[in-house]
C-alpha positions as CSV (number, residue, x, y, z in Angstrom):
1,X,-31.2,0.2,20.3
2,X,-33.8,-0.9,17.9
3,X,-34.1,2.3,16.1
4,X,-29.8,2.1,15.6
5,X,-30.4,-1.6,14.3
6,X,-32.8,-0.3,11.9
7,X,-31.0,3.1,10.2
8,X,-28.2,0.5,10.0
9,X,-30.6,-2.2,7.7
10,X,-31.6,0.8,5.9
11,X,-28.6,1.9,4.8
12,X,-27.6,-1.4,3.8
13,X,-30.6,-0.9,0.8
14,X,-28.7,0.9,-1.6
15,X,-25.4,-1.3,-1.1
16,X,-27.4,-4.7,-2.2
17,X,-29.0,-2.9,-4.7
18,X,-25.2,-2.2,-6.0
19,X,-24.1,-5.6,-5.1
20,X,-26.7,-6.9,-7.4
21,X,-27.0,-4.9,-9.8
22,X,-23.6,-2.8,-10.5
23,X,-21.5,-4.6,-13.2
24,X,-19.8,-1.4,-14.3
25,X,-16.1,-2.4,-13.7
26,X,-14.1,-5.9,-13.5
27,X,-11.2,-7.1,-12.7
28,X,-8.4,-7.2,-15.1
29,X,-6.8,-10.8,-14.0
30,X,-4.1,-10.3,-16.8
31,X,-2.9,-6.5,-15.2
32,X,-3.1,-8.3,-11.7
33,X,-1.0,-10.5,-12.6
34,X,1.4,-7.8,-14.7
35,X,1.5,-5.9,-11.1
36,X,2.1,-8.9,-8.8
37,X,5.1,-9.5,-11.4
38,X,6.5,-6.6,-12.0
39,X,7.1,-5.7,-8.6
40,X,10.2,-7.1,-7.0
41,X,8.8,-8.0,-3.4
42,X,5.4,-9.8,-5.0
43,X,7.1,-11.6,-8.1
44,X,5.6,-15.3,-7.9
45,X,3.6,-14.6,-5.9
46,X,0.5,-14.6,-8.5
47,X,0.3,-18.1,-9.3
48,X,0.5,-19.1,-5.5
49,X,-2.9,-16.6,-4.8
50,X,-4.8,-17.9,-7.8
51,X,-4.2,-21.6,-6.9
52,X,-4.7,-21.4,-2.4
53,X,-6.7,-18.2,-2.9
54,X,-8.6,-18.0,-5.9
55,X,-11.4,-15.9,-4.7
56,X,-9.1,-13.4,-2.7
57,X,-9.9,-10.8,-5.5
58,X,-13.4,-9.8,-6.4
59,X,-14.3,-9.6,-9.8
60,X,-16.3,-7.5,-9.5
61,X,-16.9,-4.5,-7.0
62,X,-18.0,-5.0,-4.0
63,X,-20.0,-2.1,-2.2
64,X,-19.8,-2.7,2.0
65,X,-21.2,-0.1,4.5
66,X,-18.7,2.1,6.3
67,X,-19.3,0.1,9.8
68,X,-18.1,-3.0,8.2
69,X,-15.2,-2.0,6.7
70,X,-14.7,-0.7,10.5
71,X,-15.0,-4.2,11.8
72,X,-12.5,-6.0,9.4
73,X,-9.8,-3.3,10.0
74,X,-10.3,-4.1,13.4
75,X,-9.7,-7.7,13.2
76,X,-6.6,-7.0,10.7
77,X,-5.2,-5.0,13.1
78,X,-5.6,-7.5,16.3
79,X,-3.9,-10.2,14.2
80,X,-1.1,-7.7,13.4
81,X,-0.9,-7.4,16.8
82,X,-0.5,-11.2,17.4
83,X,1.4,-12.2,14.6
84,X,3.8,-9.6,16.0
85,X,3.9,-11.0,19.5
86,X,4.7,-14.3,18.3
87,X,7.6,-13.5,16.0
88,X,9.2,-11.1,18.9
89,X,12.0,-12.9,20.4
90,X,11.0,-11.9,23.9
91,X,7.6,-13.0,23.9
92,X,8.8,-16.8,23.0
93,X,11.3,-17.5,25.4
94,X,9.3,-17.9,27.9
95,X,7.6,-20.4,26.6
96,X,11.0,-22.4,25.4
97,X,12.0,-22.1,29.3
98,X,9.2,-23.5,30.6
99,X,9.3,-26.7,27.5
100,X,12.8,-27.5,28.5
101,X,12.2,-28.3,32.3
């Protein structure tokens, strides 16, 4: 158990160094906005993101370990399952019926 944790921590050292020292690429906010505005599905969304979630897009690269990426993907999948279940008509039906009685 301790070996795996130590191995995981040692694999993070290069990532920490990259996150601390690498400023090789920066976000082109104007291009990001242009991309949002040229897509029919996302047109008009950029001002809302800029106001409500100003840190959604990192201005510099963020390097993460594979296991962190996998953990985040699991959280996203779980949220998607819950949202899909809440959106399904069969899910809300029993609650609406119980609430009226």
